[in-house]
HTML snippet that shows the backbone in 3Dmol.js (N, CA, C, O; Angstrom):
<script src="https://3Dmol.org/build/3Dmol-min.js"></script>
<div id="view" style="width:600px;height:400px;position:relative"></div>
<script>
const pdb = `
ATOM      1  N   UNK A   1      15.506   4.342 -23.669  1.00  0.00           N
ATOM      2  CA  UNK A   1      15.285   3.104 -22.977  1.00  0.00           C
ATOM      3  C   UNK A   1      16.643   2.563 -22.550  1.00  0.00           C
ATOM      4  O   UNK A   1      17.607   2.580 -23.315  1.00  0.00           O
ATOM      5  N   UNK A   2      16.696   2.083 -21.316  1.00  0.00           N
ATOM      6  CA  UNK A   2      17.911   1.502 -20.759  1.00  0.00           C
ATOM      7  C   UNK A   2      17.708  -0.002 -20.687  1.00  0.00           C
ATOM      8  O   UNK A   2      16.706  -0.473 -20.151  1.00  0.00           O
ATOM      9  N   UNK A   3      18.670  -0.765 -21.233  1.00  0.00           N
ATOM     10  CA  UNK A   3      18.580  -2.220 -21.253  1.00  0.00           C
ATOM     11  C   UNK A   3      19.726  -2.788 -20.417  1.00  0.00           C
ATOM     12  O   UNK A   3      20.878  -2.373 -20.549  1.00  0.00           O
ATOM     13  N   UNK A   4      19.382  -3.749 -19.551  1.00  0.00           N
ATOM     14  CA  UNK A   4      20.369  -4.399 -18.700  1.00  0.00           C
ATOM     15  C   UNK A   4      20.421  -5.888 -19.018  1.00  0.00           C
ATOM     16  O   UNK A   4      19.422  -6.484 -19.419  1.00  0.00           O
ATOM     17  N   UNK A   5      21.577  -6.470 -18.837  1.00  0.00           N
ATOM     18  CA  UNK A   5      21.759  -7.913 -18.942  1.00  0.00           C
ATOM     19  C   UNK A   5      21.878  -8.442 -17.514  1.00  0.00           C
ATOM     20  O   UNK A   5      22.872  -8.190 -16.832  1.00  0.00           O
ATOM     21  N   UNK A   6      20.864  -9.171 -17.071  1.00  0.00           N
ATOM     22  CA  UNK A   6      20.767  -9.600 -15.687  1.00  0.00           C
ATOM     23  C   UNK A   6      21.067 -11.091 -15.593  1.00  0.00           C
ATOM     24  O   UNK A   6      20.488 -11.882 -16.338  1.00  0.00           O
ATOM     25  N   UNK A   7      21.968 -11.491 -14.685  1.00  0.00           N
ATOM     26  CA  UNK A   7      22.225 -12.919 -14.523  1.00  0.00           C
ATOM     27  C   UNK A   7      21.016 -13.613 -13.893  1.00  0.00           C
ATOM     28  O   UNK A   7      20.546 -13.211 -12.829  1.00  0.00           O
ATOM     29  N   UNK A   8      20.515 -14.663 -14.562  1.00  0.00           N
ATOM     30  CA  UNK A   8      19.353 -15.403 -14.077  1.00  0.00           C
ATOM     31  C   UNK A   8      19.767 -16.749 -13.493  1.00  0.00           C
ATOM     32  O   UNK A   8      19.088 -17.273 -12.610  1.00  0.00           O
ATOM     33  N   UNK A   9      20.848 -17.302 -13.963  1.00  0.00           N
ATOM     34  CA  UNK A   9      21.380 -18.565 -13.457  1.00  0.00           C
ATOM     35  C   UNK A   9      22.893 -18.535 -13.655  1.00  0.00           C
ATOM     36  O   UNK A   9      23.466 -17.507 -14.017  1.00  0.00           O
ATOM     37  N   UNK A  10      23.513 -19.657 -13.416  1.00  0.00           N
ATOM     38  CA  UNK A  10      24.977 -19.670 -13.499  1.00  0.00           C
ATOM     39  C   UNK A  10      25.471 -19.326 -14.899  1.00  0.00           C
ATOM     40  O   UNK A  10      26.369 -18.495 -15.039  1.00  0.00           O
ATOM     41  N   UNK A  11      24.919 -19.933 -15.926  1.00  0.00           N
ATOM     42  CA  UNK A  11      25.351 -19.675 -17.306  1.00  0.00           C
ATOM     43  C   UNK A  11      24.230 -19.076 -18.145  1.00  0.00           C
ATOM     44  O   UNK A  11      24.217 -19.234 -19.366  1.00  0.00           O
ATOM     45  N   UNK A  12      23.296 -18.395 -17.504  1.00  0.00           N
ATOM     46  CA  UNK A  12      22.152 -17.850 -18.222  1.00  0.00           C
ATOM     47  C   UNK A  12      21.908 -16.400 -17.812  1.00  0.00           C
ATOM     48  O   UNK A  12      21.986 -16.052 -16.634  1.00  0.00           O
ATOM     49  N   UNK A  13      21.612 -15.565 -18.804  1.00  0.00           N
ATOM     50  CA  UNK A  13      21.308 -14.156 -18.563  1.00  0.00           C
ATOM     51  C   UNK A  13      19.992 -13.801 -19.255  1.00  0.00           C
ATOM     52  O   UNK A  13      19.605 -14.421 -20.246  1.00  0.00           O
ATOM     53  N   UNK A  14      19.322 -12.797 -18.712  1.00  0.00           N
ATOM     54  CA  UNK A  14      18.080 -12.320 -19.316  1.00  0.00           C
ATOM     55  C   UNK A  14      18.165 -10.820 -19.484  1.00  0.00           C
ATOM     56  O   UNK A  14      18.884 -10.138 -18.754  1.00  0.00           O
ATOM     57  N   UNK A  15      17.416 -10.309 -20.465  1.00  0.00           N
ATOM     58  CA  UNK A  15      17.372  -8.880 -20.703  1.00  0.00           C
ATOM     59  C   UNK A  15      16.323  -8.237 -19.818  1.00  0.00           C
ATOM     60  O   UNK A  15      15.248  -8.800 -19.610  1.00  0.00           O
ATOM     61  N   UNK A  16      16.631  -7.063 -19.297  1.00  0.00           N
ATOM     62  CA  UNK A  16      15.704  -6.279 -18.501  1.00  0.00           C
ATOM     63  C   UNK A  16      15.804  -4.853 -19.010  1.00  0.00           C
ATOM     64  O   UNK A  16      16.906  -4.350 -19.231  1.00  0.00           O
ATOM     65  N   UNK A  17      14.659  -4.188 -19.201  1.00  0.00           N
ATOM     66  CA  UNK A  17      14.712  -2.818 -19.672  1.00  0.00           C
ATOM     67  C   UNK A  17      13.790  -1.941 -18.852  1.00  0.00           C
ATOM     68  O   UNK A  17      12.800  -2.408 -18.289  1.00  0.00           O
ATOM     69  N   UNK A  18      14.124  -0.678 -18.793  1.00  0.00           N
ATOM     70  CA  UNK A  18      13.307   0.323 -18.134  1.00  0.00           C
ATOM     71  C   UNK A  18      12.884   1.344 -19.177  1.00  0.00           C
ATOM     72  O   UNK A  18      13.718   1.951 -19.849  1.00  0.00           O
ATOM     73  N   UNK A  19      11.585   1.522 -19.301  1.00  0.00           N
ATOM     74  CA  UNK A  19      11.065   2.517 -20.231  1.00  0.00           C
ATOM     75  C   UNK A  19      11.291   3.909 -19.648  1.00  0.00           C
ATOM     76  O   UNK A  19      11.342   4.062 -18.427  1.00  0.00           O
ATOM     77  N   UNK A  20      11.425   4.915 -20.491  1.00  0.00           N
ATOM     78  CA  UNK A  20      11.577   6.279 -19.981  1.00  0.00           C
ATOM     79  C   UNK A  20      10.350   6.704 -19.184  1.00  0.00           C
ATOM     80  O   UNK A  20       9.250   6.204 -19.419  1.00  0.00           O
ATOM     81  N   UNK A  21      10.538   7.631 -18.235  1.00  0.00           N
ATOM     82  CA  UNK A  21       9.436   8.100 -17.397  1.00  0.00           C
ATOM     83  C   UNK A  21       8.331   8.772 -18.201  1.00  0.00           C
ATOM     84  O   UNK A  21       7.164   8.709 -17.813  1.00  0.00           O
ATOM     85  N   UNK A  22       8.671   9.405 -19.298  1.00  0.00           N
ATOM     86  CA  UNK A  22       7.680  10.131 -20.085  1.00  0.00           C
ATOM     87  C   UNK A  22       6.931   9.247 -21.065  1.00  0.00           C
ATOM     88  O   UNK A  22       6.095   9.750 -21.815  1.00  0.00           O
ATOM     89  N   UNK A  23       7.199   7.949 -21.086  1.00  0.00           N
ATOM     90  CA  UNK A  23       6.581   7.064 -22.071  1.00  0.00           C
ATOM     91  C   UNK A  23       5.074   6.951 -21.887  1.00  0.00           C
ATOM     92  O   UNK A  23       4.349   6.815 -22.872  1.00  0.00           O
ATOM     93  N   UNK A  24       4.583   7.004 -20.652  1.00  0.00           N
ATOM     94  CA  UNK A  24       3.167   6.832 -20.402  1.00  0.00           C
ATOM     95  C   UNK A  24       2.370   8.118 -20.378  1.00  0.00           C
ATOM     96  O   UNK A  24       1.150   8.064 -20.223  1.00  0.00           O
ATOM     97  N   UNK A  25       2.993   9.258 -20.523  1.00  0.00           N
ATOM     98  CA  UNK A  25       2.294  10.532 -20.431  1.00  0.00           C
ATOM     99  C   UNK A  25       1.589  10.863 -21.743  1.00  0.00           C
ATOM    100  O   UNK A  25       2.116  10.643 -22.833  1.00  0.00           O
ATOM    101  N   UNK A  26       0.403  11.389 -21.599  1.00  0.00           N
ATOM    102  CA  UNK A  26      -0.367  11.801 -22.765  1.00  0.00           C
ATOM    103  C   UNK A  26       0.002  13.231 -23.149  1.00  0.00           C
ATOM    104  O   UNK A  26       0.562  13.969 -22.338  1.00  0.00           O
ATOM    105  N   UNK A  27      -0.309  13.618 -24.378  1.00  0.00           N
ATOM    106  CA  UNK A  27       0.045  14.956 -24.831  1.00  0.00           C
ATOM    107  C   UNK A  27      -0.964  15.998 -24.371  1.00  0.00           C
ATOM    108  O   UNK A  27      -0.606  17.166 -24.218  1.00  0.00           O
ATOM    109  N   UNK A  28      -2.204  15.612 -24.148  1.00  0.00           N
ATOM    110  CA  UNK A  28      -3.220  16.568 -23.725  1.00  0.00           C
ATOM    111  C   UNK A  28      -4.297  15.877 -22.936  1.00  0.00           C
ATOM    112  O   UNK A  28      -4.339  14.649 -22.867  1.00  0.00           O
ATOM    113  N   UNK A  29      -5.189  16.679 -22.325  1.00  0.00           N
ATOM    114  CA  UNK A  29      -6.252  16.060 -21.528  1.00  0.00           C
ATOM    115  C   UNK A  29      -7.232  15.288 -22.396  1.00  0.00           C
ATOM    116  O   UNK A  29      -7.615  15.765 -23.464  1.00  0.00           O
ATOM    117  N   UNK A  30      -7.644  14.104 -21.957  1.00  0.00           N
ATOM    118  CA  UNK A  30      -8.576  13.294 -22.739  1.00  0.00           C
ATOM    119  C   UNK A  30     -10.020  13.769 -22.575  1.00  0.00           C
ATOM    120  O   UNK A  30     -10.295  14.698 -21.815  1.00  0.00           O
ATOM    121  N   UNK A  31     -10.927  13.127 -23.287  1.00  0.00           N
ATOM    122  CA  UNK A  31     -12.349  13.434 -23.198  1.00  0.00           C
ATOM    123  C   UNK A  31     -12.951  12.756 -21.981  1.00  0.00           C
ATOM    124  O   UNK A  31     -12.477  11.703 -21.554  1.00  0.00           O
ATOM    125  N   UNK A  32     -13.984  13.349 -21.429  1.00  0.00           N
ATOM    126  CA  UNK A  32     -14.689  12.753 -20.304  1.00  0.00           C
ATOM    127  C   UNK A  32     -14.207  13.291 -18.971  1.00  0.00           C
ATOM    128  O   UNK A  32     -13.027  13.594 -18.793  1.00  0.00           O
ATOM    129  N   UNK A  33     -15.145  13.406 -18.035  1.00  0.00           N
ATOM    130  CA  UNK A  33     -14.837  13.993 -16.726  1.00  0.00           C
ATOM    131  C   UNK A  33     -13.832  13.162 -15.949  1.00  0.00           C
ATOM    132  O   UNK A  33     -12.831  13.709 -15.486  1.00  0.00           O
ATOM    133  N   UNK A  34     -14.056  11.864 -15.786  1.00  0.00           N
ATOM    134  CA  UNK A  34     -13.176  11.030 -14.968  1.00  0.00           C
ATOM    135  C   UNK A  34     -11.808  10.848 -15.597  1.00  0.00           C
ATOM    136  O   UNK A  34     -10.802  10.824 -14.888  1.00  0.00           O
ATOM    137  N   UNK A  35     -11.753  10.723 -16.893  1.00  0.00           N
ATOM    138  CA  UNK A  35     -10.445  10.604 -17.554  1.00  0.00           C
ATOM    139  C   UNK A  35      -9.657  11.893 -17.435  1.00  0.00           C
ATOM    140  O   UNK A  35      -8.441  11.871 -17.242  1.00  0.00           O
ATOM    141  N   UNK A  36     -10.351  13.019 -17.550  1.00  0.00           N
ATOM    142  CA  UNK A  36      -9.697  14.319 -17.403  1.00  0.00           C
ATOM    143  C   UNK A  36      -9.200  14.484 -15.960  1.00  0.00           C
ATOM    144  O   UNK A  36      -8.094  14.978 -15.741  1.00  0.00           O
ATOM    145  N   UNK A  37     -10.016  14.071 -14.974  1.00  0.00           N
ATOM    146  CA  UNK A  37      -9.626  14.156 -13.575  1.00  0.00           C
ATOM    147  C   UNK A  37      -8.402  13.272 -13.309  1.00  0.00           C
ATOM    148  O   UNK A  37      -7.467  13.695 -12.629  1.00  0.00           O
ATOM    149  N   UNK A  38      -8.407  12.050 -13.842  1.00  0.00           N
ATOM    150  CA  UNK A  38      -7.269  11.140 -13.663  1.00  0.00           C
ATOM    151  C   UNK A  38      -6.013  11.703 -14.327  1.00  0.00           C
ATOM    152  O   UNK A  38      -4.911  11.575 -13.794  1.00  0.00           O
ATOM    153  N   UNK A  39      -6.188  12.322 -15.485  1.00  0.00           N
ATOM    154  CA  UNK A  39      -5.058  12.930 -16.193  1.00  0.00           C
ATOM    155  C   UNK A  39      -4.448  14.052 -15.353  1.00  0.00           C
ATOM    156  O   UNK A  39      -3.229  14.119 -15.195  1.00  0.00           O
ATOM    157  N   UNK A  40      -5.286  14.924 -14.820  1.00  0.00           N
ATOM    158  CA  UNK A  40      -4.806  16.042 -14.005  1.00  0.00           C
ATOM    159  C   UNK A  40      -4.134  15.523 -12.734  1.00  0.00           C
ATOM    160  O   UNK A  40      -3.091  16.040 -12.335  1.00  0.00           O
ATOM    161  N   UNK A  41      -4.720  14.502 -12.091  1.00  0.00           N
ATOM    162  CA  UNK A  41      -4.122  13.932 -10.885  1.00  0.00           C
ATOM    163  C   UNK A  41      -2.765  13.315 -11.190  1.00  0.00           C
ATOM    164  O   UNK A  41      -1.833  13.458 -10.398  1.00  0.00           O
ATOM    165  N   UNK A  42      -2.639  12.639 -12.311  1.00  0.00           N
ATOM    166  CA  UNK A  42      -1.365  12.039 -12.707  1.00  0.00           C
ATOM    167  C   UNK A  42      -0.318  13.102 -12.971  1.00  0.00           C
ATOM    168  O   UNK A  42       0.829  12.966 -12.546  1.00  0.00           O
ATOM    169  N   UNK A  43      -0.702  14.157 -13.668  1.00  0.00           N
ATOM    170  CA  UNK A  43       0.240  15.240 -13.948  1.00  0.00           C
ATOM    171  C   UNK A  43       0.690  15.924 -12.658  1.00  0.00           C
ATOM    172  O   UNK A  43       1.864  16.263 -12.512  1.00  0.00           O
ATOM    173  N   UNK A  44      -0.237  16.126 -11.724  1.00  0.00           N
ATOM    174  CA  UNK A  44       0.130  16.732 -10.438  1.00  0.00           C
ATOM    175  C   UNK A  44       1.080  15.821  -9.661  1.00  0.00           C
ATOM    176  O   UNK A  44       2.028  16.301  -9.040  1.00  0.00           O
ATOM    177  N   UNK A  45       0.833  14.518  -9.690  1.00  0.00           N
ATOM    178  CA  UNK A  45       1.715  13.571  -8.997  1.00  0.00           C
ATOM    179  C   UNK A  45       3.120  13.621  -9.585  1.00  0.00           C
ATOM    180  O   UNK A  45       4.104  13.649  -8.845  1.00  0.00           O
ATOM    181  N   UNK A  46       3.218  13.631 -10.929  1.00  0.00           N
ATOM    182  CA  UNK A  46       4.541  13.698 -11.559  1.00  0.00           C
ATOM    183  C   UNK A  46       5.251  14.994 -11.199  1.00  0.00           C
ATOM    184  O   UNK A  46       6.457  14.982 -10.951  1.00  0.00           O
ATOM    185  N   UNK A  47       4.536  16.104 -11.166  1.00  0.00           N
ATOM    186  CA  UNK A  47       5.132  17.386 -10.795  1.00  0.00           C
ATOM    187  C   UNK A  47       5.587  17.366  -9.336  1.00  0.00           C
ATOM    188  O   UNK A  47       6.651  17.893  -9.012  1.00  0.00           O
ATOM    189  N   UNK A  48       4.793  16.766  -8.462  1.00  0.00           N
ATOM    190  CA  UNK A  48       5.143  16.670  -7.048  1.00  0.00           C
ATOM    191  C   UNK A  48       6.395  15.825  -6.846  1.00  0.00           C
ATOM    192  O   UNK A  48       7.270  16.187  -6.059  1.00  0.00           O
ATOM    193  N   UNK A  49       6.483  14.703  -7.551  1.00  0.00           N
ATOM    194  CA  UNK A  49       7.657  13.837  -7.429  1.00  0.00           C
ATOM    195  C   UNK A  49       8.893  14.541  -7.988  1.00  0.00           C
ATOM    196  O   UNK A  49       9.969  14.469  -7.394  1.00  0.00           O
ATOM    197  N   UNK A  50       8.747  15.218  -9.122  1.00  0.00           N
ATOM    198  CA  UNK A  50       9.887  15.944  -9.697  1.00  0.00           C
ATOM    199  C   UNK A  50      10.385  17.033  -8.751  1.00  0.00           C
ATOM    200  O   UNK A  50      11.593  17.210  -8.593  1.00  0.00           O
ATOM    201  N   UNK A  51       9.467  17.762  -8.123  1.00  0.00           N
ATOM    202  CA  UNK A  51       9.896  18.815  -7.203  1.00  0.00           C
ATOM    203  C   UNK A  51      10.502  18.227  -5.933  1.00  0.00           C
ATOM    204  O   UNK A  51      11.432  18.809  -5.373  1.00  0.00           O
ATOM    205  N   UNK A  52       9.997  17.090  -5.469  1.00  0.00           N
ATOM    206  CA  UNK A  52      10.558  16.460  -4.267  1.00  0.00           C
ATOM    207  C   UNK A  52      11.965  15.928  -4.528  1.00  0.00           C
ATOM    208  O   UNK A  52      12.827  16.009  -3.652  1.00  0.00           O
ATOM    209  N   UNK A  53      12.202  15.396  -5.699  1.00  0.00           N
ATOM    210  CA  UNK A  53      13.536  14.868  -6.024  1.00  0.00           C
ATOM    211  C   UNK A  53      14.560  15.970  -6.211  1.00  0.00           C
ATOM    212  O   UNK A  53      15.734  15.790  -5.887  1.00  0.00           O
ATOM    213  N   UNK A  54      14.127  17.116  -6.733  1.00  0.00           N
ATOM    214  CA  UNK A  54      15.070  18.195  -7.016  1.00  0.00           C
ATOM    215  C   UNK A  54      15.116  19.270  -5.950  1.00  0.00           C
ATOM    216  O   UNK A  54      15.855  20.244  -6.093  1.00  0.00           O
ATOM    217  N   UNK A  55      14.350  19.121  -4.889  1.00  0.00           N
ATOM    218  CA  UNK A  55      14.249  20.152  -3.868  1.00  0.00           C
ATOM    219  C   UNK A  55      15.357  20.014  -2.841  1.00  0.00           C
ATOM    220  O   UNK A  55      15.802  18.912  -2.521  1.00  0.00           O
ATOM    221  N   UNK A  56      15.789  21.151  -2.335  1.00  0.00           N
ATOM    222  CA  UNK A  56      16.789  21.167  -1.268  1.00  0.00           C
ATOM    223  C   UNK A  56      16.230  21.972  -0.101  1.00  0.00           C
ATOM    224  O   UNK A  56      16.892  22.876   0.409  1.00  0.00           O
ATOM    225  N   UNK A  57      15.004  21.641   0.323  1.00  0.00           N
ATOM    226  CA  UNK A  57      14.379  22.341   1.435  1.00  0.00           C
ATOM    227  C   UNK A  57      15.171  22.101   2.714  1.00  0.00           C
ATOM    228  O   UNK A  57      15.791  21.053   2.897  1.00  0.00           O
ATOM    229  N   UNK A  58      15.135  23.094   3.586  1.00  0.00           N
ATOM    230  CA  UNK A  58      15.944  23.009   4.798  1.00  0.00           C
ATOM    231  C   UNK A  58      15.138  22.658   6.034  1.00  0.00           C
ATOM    232  O   UNK A  58      15.722  22.294   7.054  1.00  0.00           O
ATOM    233  N   UNK A  59      13.839  22.754   5.980  1.00  0.00           N
ATOM    234  CA  UNK A  59      13.032  22.430   7.145  1.00  0.00           C
ATOM    235  C   UNK A  59      12.911  20.933   7.352  1.00  0.00           C
ATOM    236  O   UNK A  59      12.957  20.156   6.398  1.00  0.00           O
ATOM    237  N   UNK A  60      12.759  20.540   8.593  1.00  0.00           N
ATOM    238  CA  UNK A  60      12.652  19.125   8.925  1.00  0.00           C
ATOM    239  C   UNK A  60      11.403  18.511   8.310  1.00  0.00           C
ATOM    240  O   UNK A  60      11.455  17.402   7.777  1.00  0.00           O
ATOM    241  N   UNK A  61      10.285  19.218   8.378  1.00  0.00           N
ATOM    242  CA  UNK A  61       9.037  18.708   7.815  1.00  0.00           C
ATOM    243  C   UNK A  61       9.115  18.602   6.290  1.00  0.00           C
ATOM    244  O   UNK A  61       8.597  17.649   5.708  1.00  0.00           O
ATOM    245  N   UNK A  62       9.756  19.573   5.645  1.00  0.00           N
ATOM    246  CA  UNK A  62       9.897  19.544   4.185  1.00  0.00           C
ATOM    247  C   UNK A  62      10.788  18.385   3.745  1.00  0.00           C
ATOM    248  O   UNK A  62      10.496  17.719   2.751  1.00  0.00           O
ATOM    249  N   UNK A  63      11.864  18.142   4.477  1.00  0.00           N
ATOM    250  CA  UNK A  63      12.737  17.010   4.143  1.00  0.00           C
ATOM    251  C   UNK A  63      12.013  15.688   4.343  1.00  0.00           C
ATOM    252  O   UNK A  63      12.165  14.773   3.535  1.00  0.00           O
ATOM    253  N   UNK A  64      11.218  15.574   5.421  1.00  0.00           N
ATOM    254  CA  UNK A  64      10.447  14.363   5.670  1.00  0.00           C
ATOM    255  C   UNK A  64       9.413  14.144   4.578  1.00  0.00           C
ATOM    256  O   UNK A  64       9.246  13.025   4.091  1.00  0.00           O
ATOM    257  N   UNK A  65       8.710  15.221   4.187  1.00  0.00           N
ATOM    258  CA  UNK A  65       7.717  15.124   3.116  1.00  0.00           C
ATOM    259  C   UNK A  65       8.367  14.676   1.818  1.00  0.00           C
ATOM    260  O   UNK A  65       7.850  13.780   1.149  1.00  0.00           O
ATOM    261  N   UNK A  66       9.486  15.278   1.449  1.00  0.00           N
ATOM    262  CA  UNK A  66      10.180  14.912   0.214  1.00  0.00           C
ATOM    263  C   UNK A  66      10.660  13.459   0.258  1.00  0.00           C
ATOM    264  O   UNK A  66      10.579  12.749  -0.745  1.00  0.00           O
ATOM    265  N   UNK A  67      11.155  13.019   1.406  1.00  0.00           N
ATOM    266  CA  UNK A  67      11.591  11.625   1.535  1.00  0.00           C
ATOM    267  C   UNK A  67      10.412  10.674   1.407  1.00  0.00           C
ATOM    268  O   UNK A  67      10.536   9.618   0.785  1.00  0.00           O
ATOM    269  N   UNK A  68       9.270  11.032   1.986  1.00  0.00           N
ATOM    270  CA  UNK A  68       8.081  10.179   1.903  1.00  0.00           C
ATOM    271  C   UNK A  68       7.572  10.097   0.469  1.00  0.00           C
ATOM    272  O   UNK A  68       7.205   9.020  -0.001  1.00  0.00           O
ATOM    273  N   UNK A  69       7.550  11.222  -0.219  1.00  0.00           N
ATOM    274  CA  UNK A  69       7.081  11.239  -1.611  1.00  0.00           C
ATOM    275  C   UNK A  69       8.008  10.404  -2.484  1.00  0.00           C
ATOM    276  O   UNK A  69       7.537   9.637  -3.324  1.00  0.00           O
ATOM    277  N   UNK A  70       9.314  10.541  -2.299  1.00  0.00           N
ATOM    278  CA  UNK A  70      10.270   9.759  -3.086  1.00  0.00           C
ATOM    279  C   UNK A  70      10.150   8.267  -2.776  1.00  0.00           C
ATOM    280  O   UNK A  70      10.280   7.439  -3.677  1.00  0.00           O
ATOM    281  N   UNK A  71       9.904   7.917  -1.515  1.00  0.00           N
ATOM    282  CA  UNK A  71       9.752   6.510  -1.145  1.00  0.00           C
ATOM    283  C   UNK A  71       8.506   5.914  -1.791  1.00  0.00           C
ATOM    284  O   UNK A  71       8.540   4.783  -2.277  1.00  0.00           O
ATOM    285  N   UNK A  72       7.407   6.665  -1.799  1.00  0.00           N
ATOM    286  CA  UNK A  72       6.179   6.177  -2.434  1.00  0.00           C
ATOM    287  C   UNK A  72       6.382   6.037  -3.938  1.00  0.00           C
ATOM    288  O   UNK A  72       5.934   5.057  -4.533  1.00  0.00           O
ATOM    289  N   UNK A  73       7.052   7.006  -4.558  1.00  0.00           N
ATOM    290  CA  UNK A  73       7.306   6.938  -6.005  1.00  0.00           C
ATOM    291  C   UNK A  73       8.178   5.733  -6.344  1.00  0.00           C
ATOM    292  O   UNK A  73       7.923   5.052  -7.338  1.00  0.00           O
ATOM    293  N   UNK A  74       9.199   5.460  -5.538  1.00  0.00           N
ATOM    294  CA  UNK A  74      10.048   4.294  -5.770  1.00  0.00           C
ATOM    295  C   UNK A  74       9.274   2.996  -5.588  1.00  0.00           C
ATOM    296  O   UNK A  74       9.474   2.039  -6.335  1.00  0.00           O
ATOM    297  N   UNK A  75       8.389   2.965  -4.594  1.00  0.00           N
ATOM    298  CA  UNK A  75       7.574   1.779  -4.376  1.00  0.00           C
ATOM    299  C   UNK A  75       6.644   1.528  -5.561  1.00  0.00           C
ATOM    300  O   UNK A  75       6.465   0.384  -5.980  1.00  0.00           O
ATOM    301  N   UNK A  76       6.061   2.580  -6.095  1.00  0.00           N
ATOM    302  CA  UNK A  76       5.202   2.451  -7.273  1.00  0.00           C
ATOM    303  C   UNK A  76       6.014   1.948  -8.466  1.00  0.00           C
ATOM    304  O   UNK A  76       5.557   1.086  -9.218  1.00  0.00           O
ATOM    305  N   UNK A  77       7.215   2.490  -8.632  1.00  0.00           N
ATOM    306  CA  UNK A  77       8.067   2.045  -9.745  1.00  0.00           C
ATOM    307  C   UNK A  77       8.442   0.571  -9.597  1.00  0.00           C
ATOM    308  O   UNK A  77       8.481  -0.159 -10.588  1.00  0.00           O
ATOM    309  N   UNK A  78       8.718   0.130  -8.369  1.00  0.00           N
ATOM    310  CA  UNK A  78       9.033  -1.291  -8.157  1.00  0.00           C
ATOM    311  C   UNK A  78       7.844  -2.175  -8.471  1.00  0.00           C
ATOM    312  O   UNK A  78       8.004  -3.234  -9.079  1.00  0.00           O
ATOM    313  N   UNK A  79       6.651  -1.759  -8.067  1.00  0.00           N
ATOM    314  CA  UNK A  79       5.461  -2.544  -8.343  1.00  0.00           C
ATOM    315  C   UNK A  79       5.171  -2.607  -9.834  1.00  0.00           C
ATOM    316  O   UNK A  79       4.737  -3.646 -10.333  1.00  0.00           O
ATOM    317  N   UNK A  80       5.399  -1.531 -10.544  1.00  0.00           N
ATOM    318  CA  UNK A  80       5.185  -1.526 -11.994  1.00  0.00           C
ATOM    319  C   UNK A  80       6.152  -2.453 -12.689  1.00  0.00           C
ATOM    320  O   UNK A  80       5.834  -3.014 -13.738  1.00  0.00           O
ATOM    321  N   UNK A  81       7.344  -2.623 -12.110  1.00  0.00           N
ATOM    322  CA  UNK A  81       8.315  -3.546 -12.678  1.00  0.00           C
ATOM    323  C   UNK A  81       7.783  -4.976 -12.609  1.00  0.00           C
ATOM    324  O   UNK A  81       8.068  -5.788 -13.489  1.00  0.00           O
ATOM    325  N   UNK A  82       7.017  -5.282 -11.575  1.00  0.00           N
ATOM    326  CA  UNK A  82       6.502  -6.632 -11.385  1.00  0.00           C
ATOM    327  C   UNK A  82       5.226  -6.905 -12.187  1.00  0.00           C
ATOM    328  O   UNK A  82       4.849  -8.065 -12.356  1.00  0.00           O
ATOM    329  N   UNK A  83       4.558  -5.866 -12.680  1.00  0.00           N
ATOM    330  CA  UNK A  83       3.324  -6.066 -13.451  1.00  0.00           C
ATOM    331  C   UNK A  83       3.637  -6.723 -14.772  1.00  0.00           C
ATOM    332  O   UNK A  83       4.673  -6.435 -15.371  1.00  0.00           O
ATOM    333  N   UNK A  84       2.757  -7.614 -15.251  1.00  0.00           N
ATOM    334  CA  UNK A  84       3.016  -8.284 -16.544  1.00  0.00           C
ATOM    335  C   UNK A  84       2.845  -7.348 -17.720  1.00  0.00           C
ATOM    336  O   UNK A  84       3.026  -7.758 -18.866  1.00  0.00           O
TER     337      UNK A  84
END
`;
const viewer = $3Dmol.createViewer("view");
viewer.addModel(pdb, "pdb");
viewer.setStyle({}, {cartoon: {color: "spectrum"}});
viewer.zoomTo();
viewer.render();
</script>
């Protein structure tokens, strides 16, 4: 976990932390069809984002796809930061 000290006012600071990416991942598929489907979809999304961040594809379409996937992942991470 990474903890930051963020200035909130002139003489006031607040703590902000980011949980590790693997904190929300389950160890195995859960029971039930829809939960299992959601688990598989989540795992595929994480694999797709990991490959897009680490990929060095040379095609224009591949670079655009990787940039779009990374932008969506960053947007999701920003929204999760705002959730209570």
